[in-house]
C-alpha positions in Angstrom: 97.5 92.7 48.7 94.4 91.4 51.0 96.2 88.3 52.5 99.2 90.6 53.5 96.6 93.1 55.2 95.2 90.1 56.8 98.5 89.0 58.2 99.7 92.3 59.4 96.4 92.5 61.4 96.7 89.3 63.0 100.2 89.9 64.2 99.2 93.2 65.6 96.4 91.6 67.4 98.7 89.0 69.0 101.3 91.4 69.9 98.7 93.7 71.5 97.3 90.7 73.3 100.4 89.3 74.5 101.3 92.8 76.0 98.0 92.7 77.8 98.5 89.3 79.3 101.8 90.2 80.4 100.9 93.4 82.1 97.9 91.9 83.9 100.2 88.8 85.5 100.4 89.2 89.1 104.0 89.3 90.8 104.9 89.8 94.4 107.2 92.6 95.0 109.4 91.9 97.7 109.3 95.5 99.0 105.4 95.5 99.4 104.5 95.7 103.1 102.2 92.8 102.9 105.1 90.7 101.8 107.6 91.9 104.4 104.8 91.5 107.2 104.0 87.9 106.0 107.8 86.8 106.3 108.2 88.5 109.6 105.0 86.6 110.8 106.3 83.5 109.4 109.8 84.1 111.5 108.0 84.7 114.8 105.4 81.8 114.0 108.4 79.3 113.5 110.1 80.6 116.9 107.0 80.4 119.1 104.7 78.3 117.3 101.6 80.6 117.4 97.9 79.9 116.9 96.0 80.7 113.5 94.7 83.9 115.6 97.9 85.1 116.8 99.1 85.1 113.5 96.4 87.1 112.0 96.8 89.6 114.7 100.5 89.8 114.2 100.7 89.8 110.5 97.7 93.1 110.6 100.0 95.0 113.3 103.2 94.2 111.1 101.6 95.5 108.0 100.3 98.4 109.7 103.7 99.3 111.1 105.4 98.8 107.7 103.1 100.9 106.2 103.1 103.8 108.8 107.0 103.6 108.9 107.0 103.9 105.4 104.7 106.8 104.8 106.3 109.0 107.9 109.6 107.5 108.6 111.5 105.9 105.8 113.4 108.3 103.6 113.0 111.4 105.8 115.7 112.9 108.5 116.2 110.7 111.3 117.2 113.6 113.5 114.2 115.5 112.7 112.3 115.4 116.1 109.0 114.7 114.3 110.5 111.9 112.7 111.7 110.4 115.7 108.7 111.1 117.5 106.9 109.1 114.9 109.2 106.3 114.8 108.9 105.7 118.8 104.8 106.2 118.2 104.6 103.4 115.7 107.3 101.0 117.4 105.0 101.7 120.8 102.1 100.6 118.8 103.7 97.4 117.4 105.0 96.7 120.8 101.6 97.0 122.5 100.1 95.0 119.7 102.4 92.3 120.5 102.1 92.4 124.2 98.4 92.2 123.6 98.7 89.2 121.1 101.6 87.0 122.6 101.9 85.3 125.9 104.3 87.0 128.3 106.6 84.3 127.7 106.5 84.7 124.0 106.6 88.5 124.3 109.7 88.5 126.6 111.4 86.4 123.8 110.3 88.7 120.8 111.5 91.7 122.5 115.1 89.8 122.4 114.8 88.9 119.0 
């Protein structure tokens, strides 16, 4: 009886230990703002051959833009004037950040993208 009890206890410890390990594993969700911003930054870098400083600044601007759009625009009624104003505000902020970061030639190409 003692051996059966020990086997059950060891099995339970293993099962709960495995569940805890799986729960702590990291996975990148493709819908996270950072992942989306990283992909967009990579696309812009491939097109324009950015410097490291430009990449960092663009990544931050794209992440902030994605977070703000999700919080204030996505999933809401697009015909609502407040939602439209928020979208325009965040798009303008992204455009200003890109204009500040990119060279005039790069910025003109980015607008065409």
